[in-house]
C-alpha positions in Angstrom: -0.1 -0.2 -0.1 1.2 3.4 -1.0 2.0 5.2 2.1 0.2 8.8 2.1 2.0 12.2 1.3 3.5 13.7 4.7 3.1 16.9 4.4 3.8 19.3 7.7 3.2 23.1 7.4 5.5 25.9 9.8 2.6 29.3 10.8 -0.7 29.2 11.4 -1.5 32.8 9.9 -3.3 33.3 7.2 -1.2 31.8 4.1 -0.9 28.8 6.5 -4.6 27.9 8.2 -5.4 28.5 4.6 -3.6 25.9 2.2 -3.7 23.8 5.6 -7.4 23.8 4.6 -7.2 23.3 1.1 -4.5 20.2 1.6 -6.4 19.3 4.6 -9.3 18.2 2.4 -7.1 15.7 0.0 -5.8 12.1 0.5 -2.7 14.0 2.5 -1.2 13.1 6.1 -1.0 16.7 7.4 0.2 18.7 9.9 0.4 22.3 10.6 2.4 23.7 13.9 2.2 27.2 15.0 3.9 28.8 17.9 1.4 31.4 18.3 4.3 34.3 18.8 3.9 37.5 17.0 1.9 36.2 14.0 0.6 39.2 11.8 -2.9 37.8 11.0 -4.1 37.0 14.6 -3.9 40.4 15.4 -5.2 42.2 11.8 -8.6 43.3 11.1 -8.3 43.8 7.3 -10.1 46.1 4.4 -10.0 43.3 1.6 -10.3 46.7 -1.1 -6.8 46.5 -3.2 -8.5 48.7 -6.6 -8.1 51.8 -4.3 -4.7 51.3 -4.0 -2.5 53.7 -5.6 -0.2 51.5 -5.5 2.3 50.8 -9.3 3.4 47.3 -9.0 1.7 45.4 -11.9 2.5 42.2 -9.9 1.3 43.6 -6.7 -2.2 44.7 -8.3 -2.4 41.4 -9.9 -2.6 39.5 -6.8 -4.2 41.4 -4.5 -6.9 42.3 -6.8 -7.2 38.6 -7.4 -6.9 37.7 -3.6 -10.1 40.0 -3.2 -12.3 38.3 -6.1 -11.5 35.0 -3.9 -13.0 35.9 -0.9 -16.4 34.8 -1.8 -15.0 31.4 -3.4 -13.3 31.2 0.4 -16.6 32.0 2.3 -18.5 29.4 0.2 -15.8 26.6 0.8 -16.1 27.4 4.6 -20.4 27.2 4.8 -19.7 31.1 5.8 -23.0 33.2 4.4 -21.5 36.2 2.6 -24.1 38.5 4.0 -24.7 37.7 7.6 -21.0 36.5 8.8 -18.7 37.4 11.6 -15.6 36.2 9.0 -15.9 38.6 6.1 -18.8 40.7 5.1 -18.7 43.3 1.4 -19.7 45.8 3.6 -18.7 49.1 0.8 -15.2 50.9 1.4 -14.8 55.1 1.7 -11.8 56.1 0.7 -10.6 59.8 1.7 -7.8 62.1 -0.2 -6.0 64.9 0.8 -8.3 67.0 -1.7 -11.0 66.4 -4.0 -8.6 67.0 -7.3 -7.0 63.6 -5.9 -10.4 62.3 -4.9 -11.6 62.5 -8.4 -7.8 61.5 -9.9 -8.2 58.2 -8.0 -12.1 58.0 -9.3 -10.8 57.8 -12.7 -8.0 55.0 -11.9 -10.9 52.8 -10.0 -13.2 53.6 -13.4 -10.6 51.7 -15.5 -10.2 48.8 -13.2 -13.7 48.1 -13.2 -13.5 46.8 -16.6 -11.3 44.2 -15.2 -12.5 43.2 -11.9 -16.7 44.2 -11.3 -15.8 42.7 -8.0 -14.9 46.6 -7.0 -19.2 47.1 -7.0 -20.4 50.3 -7.9 -18.7 53.5 -7.8 -19.5 56.8 -6.4 -17.5 60.3 -4.8 -20.0 61.3 -1.5 -20.8 64.9 -0.2 -20.5 64.7 3.8 -24.1 64.6 4.0 -24.6 61.4 2.1 -21.2 60.0 3.9 -22.8 60.6 7.1 -25.7 58.8 6.4 -23.6 55.0 5.8 -21.9 55.5 8.5 -23.3 58.5 11.6 -20.5 58.6 13.1 -18.8 60.1 10.7 -18.5 64.3 11.4 -16.2 65.8 8.7 -16.3 68.5 5.7 -14.5 66.2 3.8 -16.6 64.0 0.2 -14.8 60.1 -0.1 -15.0 57.7 -2.8 -17.4 55.0 -2.6 -16.6 51.0 -3.6 -19.6 49.1 -2.9 -17.7 46.0 -3.7 -15.1 46.9 -0.1 -15.1 44.7 2.8 -14.2 43.7 6.3 -12.4 41.0 7.5 -11.2 39.6 11.0 -7.7 37.8 10.7 -8.4 36.3 13.9 -11.4 34.6 13.5 -10.9 33.6 9.9 -8.0 31.4 10.4 -9.1 30.1 13.7 -12.5 29.0 11.5 -10.1 27.5 8.8 -8.0 25.3 11.2 -11.1 24.0 12.8 -12.3 23.0 9.9 -9.1 21.8 8.9 -8.9 19.7 12.0 -12.5 18.3 11.3 -10.8 17.2 7.7 -7.7 15.2 10.2 -5.2 17.7 10.4 -2.5 17.3 13.1 -1.8 20.5 15.0 0.9 21.1 17.6 1.3 24.2 19.1 4.8 24.2 19.4 8.2 26.3 17.9 10.3 24.3 15.9 13.3 24.4 13.8 14.4 22.7 10.6 16.5 20.1 9.0 17.0 18.4 6.0 17.9 14.7 4.9 20.1 13.4 1.9 16.9 11.9 0.2 15.0 15.5 -0.2 13.0 14.8 3.1 12.7 17.5 6.2 12.6 16.7 9.4 10.7 19.3 12.0 12.3 19.6 15.5 10.0 21.0 18.6 10.3 20.5 21.9 8.4 17.3 22.1 9.6 15.3 19.0 11.4 15.2 14.9 9.2 14.3 12.6 10.0 13.3 8.7 8.7 15.5 6.1 8.4 15.0 2.4 7.0 18.4 2.0 7.2 21.6 4.1 5.4 24.9 3.6 6.9 27.6 5.4 4.4 30.3 5.9 6.1 32.6 9.2 6.0 35.4 7.8 8.5 37.4 9.3 10.4 34.7 10.8 11.4 33.0 7.6 15.3 34.2 8.1 16.1 32.4 11.2 13.9 29.0 10.2 15.9 29.0 6.8 19.4 30.3 8.6 20.5 26.6 10.0 19.9 25.6 5.7 22.6 28.1 4.8 19.7 30.3 3.4 19.4 33.9 3.9 15.9 35.6 3.2 15.3 39.7 2.5 12.5 40.2 5.1 12.7 42.9 7.7 9.8 42.9 10.1 7.1 45.8 10.7 5.4 46.3 13.8 1.6 46.8 13.9 -0.8 48.0 16.7 -5.1 47.6 16.6 -7.7 48.6 19.0 -10.2 46.9 19.5 -13.4 49.3 20.7 -16.9 48.5 21.5 -19.7 50.8 21.0 -23.4 50.8 21.7 -24.7 51.1 17.9 -26.0 48.5 15.6 -22.8 48.7 12.7 -22.8 45.5 10.5 -23.8 46.9 7.3 -21.4 49.9 8.0 -18.7 50.5 5.3 -14.8 50.8 6.3 -14.0 53.8 6.4 -9.7 54.5 4.8 -8.6 58.1 5.9 -5.7 59.9 3.8 -2.8 58.1 5.4 -3.3 54.5 6.8 -5.1 54.7 9.7 -8.8 52.6 9.0 -11.7 52.8 11.1 -13.3 49.3 10.7 -17.2 48.4 11.8 -17.8 45.2 13.1 -21.4 43.8 13.9 -22.7 43.3 17.6 -20.8 47.1 18.4 -17.2 45.6 17.5 -15.0 48.6 15.8 -11.3 48.5 14.9 -9.3 51.2 14.8 -5.8 50.9 13.0 -3.5 49.9 12.4 0.2 50.9 13.0 3.2 50.7 10.4 6.1 50.9 12.7 9.4 49.9 11.1 11.4 50.3 14.2 9.6 48.0 16.2 11.4 45.3 14.8 9.4 42.2 17.2 8.2 43.5 19.5 4.9 42.7 20.6 4.4 45.3 23.7 2.0 47.5 23.2 2.7 51.0 23.1 0.3 53.7 24.6 1.5 56.9 23.2 1.3 55.0 19.7 -2.3 53.6 20.4 -3.4 56.9 21.8 -2.4 59.2 19.1 -4.2 56.6 16.4 -7.2 56.6 18.7 -7.3 60.7 18.5 -7.3 60.3 14.5 -10.4 58.1 14.3 -12.0 60.5 16.4 -11.8 63.4 14.3 -13.1 61.5 11.7 -15.7 59.7 13.7 -16.1 62.3 16.8 -18.5 59.2 17.8 -16.0 57.2 19.6 -15.2 59.2 22.0 -18.1 56.8 23.9 -16.6 53.8 22.9 -15.0 51.1 25.4 -11.2 49.7 24.8 -12.2 46.1 25.2 -8.5 44.8 23.6 -5.4 45.6 22.1 -3.9 43.6 19.1 -0.5 43.7 17.8 1.8 41.5 15.4 5.0 41.7 13.4 4.1 42.2 9.9 7.0 40.9 7.2 8.2 43.5 4.4 10.6 42.2 1.4 13.1 45.5 0.8 11.5 46.3 -3.0 7.9 46.1 -0.6 7.0 42.6 -3.4 5.3 39.2 -1.9 6.8 36.1 -3.4 6.0 32.5 -2.6 7.2 28.5 -4.0 9.7 26.4 -4.1 12.6 26.9 -1.8 15.5 26.9 -4.3 17.8 24.1 -4.5 15.3 22.6 -1.7 12.8 20.2 -3.3 9.5 20.3 -2.3 10.1 22.9 0.6 7.8 25.4 0.0 6.9 29.2 1.5 5.8 32.5 0.6 6.1 35.7 3.0 6.7 40.3 2.6 3.0 40.2 2.4 3.3 43.4 4.3 -0.2 45.0 5.2 -1.6 43.4 2.5 -1.4 40.0 3.8 -5.6 39.4 4.6 -6.2 40.4 0.9 -3.8 38.5 -0.5 -3.2 35.3 1.9 -6.0 33.3 1.2 -5.3 33.2 -2.9 -1.6 32.1 -1.9 -2.3 29.7 0.6 -4.7 27.8 -2.0 -2.2 28.1 -5.1 0.5 26.4 -2.6 -2.0 23.7 -1.8 -2.0 23.3 -6.0 1.4 23.4 -6.5 1.8 20.4 -3.7 -1.3 19.0 -5.4 -0.3 19.0 -9.3 -2.6 21.6 -10.2 -2.0 24.9 -12.0 -2.4 27.3 -10.1 -4.2 30.7 -10.3 -1.7 32.7 -11.2 2.1 32.7 -12.5 4.5 31.6 -10.2 7.1 33.4 -12.0 6.0 37.3 -11.3 6.4 36.5 -7.4 10.1 34.7 -7.5 11.3 33.2 -4.5 15.4 33.2 -5.5 15.0 37.0 -5.7 14.2 36.5 -2.2 16.1 33.9 -0.9 20.1 33.0 -1.9 22.8 31.0 -0.4 25.0 32.2 2.2 28.1 32.0 0.1 31.4 31.6 2.6 
């Protein structure tokens, strides 16, 4: 009898959890390792609205746009409602710019992108009065561009659901820190404090911790960490259908059902791997949100989330097989767009391992540009 392929996934964030979910549906022996430290996804609540981004990298936009379009399939595969889910919902996005001229320029770009991305939905420039009708806490004189296809997602709830479903499919799960070694027969050994297990295939989806895992194999990784902090608030409001707010800058306001609202996130390049909440930065972020939505003054702070994003030197993501190491796969460098593109990347990694055609060409996101042998 042929032995089932043994697959280990290291990292239970959005990429690893999605890959585990899809691989667990096949005839493989799948195991997930995650020590729960610093994971960007568990600390994240995000906005799915890449079409209104000003980034000019075409490969990034293609990945993010396809990632946004993939969400309805993912929710369907998870058995989640597209209209009444605490995990993901298309509620529309309101995007602000410094002046009306820049806003109209953005609208022109969005209308062009609408030609190939119908999931953007309806586009409209809204007056302050129209904005307040959709988001009652709003109190400013600025207009905004509204895209009805914009969505919000809770990364922690999403990864929890993906892993739970995968476990019901037979996924093995270890909440342990690991190290990695390779054998002469192109197999890999996952080492923890409690065991050492050999696998045919390994997926490393550990974000900013990838350099640490690959150093023992003599590999250098172009990755730097970025600290991100979010504030979770509660208001006595029913806001399940309120749109997300994307101000000019980096501090978004994301309403959820049952009065939950997220403000964030910071982008701290000097924060490294530090996961300590920073009162000064959190207070400043909340003040900026209150300037846009004064009603947030009445909110109760119910939690702080801190995570570590992974960025490459050119801010581009990568995923695929690690050079010179067959059946060793990885993905990293997703930065602040991890919740948008992560599920699609996890799905594509499962496709590669299963010998299927991928949703996008891997050559556009080359691992070899960012992972290289250390020459001595």
